[in-house]
N, C-alpha and C positions, 0 to 999 in steps of 0.2 A: 845231740850228735845230728847229721843228719840223714836222713831216711830214703833219700833219693838213690837210686840203681845207678848212677853216673857218680862218678868222683866230683869231688867238692871243688867250684870252681875258685873259689874263696875260702878260706880259714882265717877264722878269727878266733879270738880267746881273750882270758884277765887273767892275769899271771900276780900272786897277792896271798896272804893268805890272814886272818880265815877269811872263804868265801861261800860255803854252807849258809846264808843267807844272800847271796847274791842271785837280784832279780834279771843280771845283764843275759843267760842265756836265752833266756823266754822272751825278753824285751827284742834283743838282736835275730834268734832265730825269726821267731810272730813278722818283724820289720823286712827282713832278708825274702820272707815264702810269700809277705804283700807285694814285694818288688819284683818278685819273681826271680830271685837272684840264687843260684846255683852255690848255699854256701852251708861250714858248719860251723858251729863257738863252742870252744873246749873252755873249761874252768882249769888251770897249772896251777892246782893249791903248793904255793913255796914257804916255808917256814924259816922266818928270821935267823938270821945266825949265820955262824961257817959253815955248818953244813949244808944249810941252804942256798950260801953263794956257789957252793961245788952246783948242788943241784940244777940252779938256773942257770951257772955256764954249760951244764952239760944240756938243758931243755932249749935252750938258744940256740945254743949245735945239730940237734936234732930238728929244727925247725927251719934253719936255713940251710940244711946238705940234708936233710932228711938219713941221717944216721945214727 
């Protein structure tokens, strides 16, 4: 998660399951920090299956519309 006081200019993330072993947050956050890019990187664990499909649709709607 971004620790800057201003809102992130760029939001990145990984959708999938499982995500507990993902190095992506550390790698991407370090790279963006080194480049001076204000960003945040989030993990969105979405399990496979019908319930996961509904959760994925809600997540995409939230990310696009902020609702």
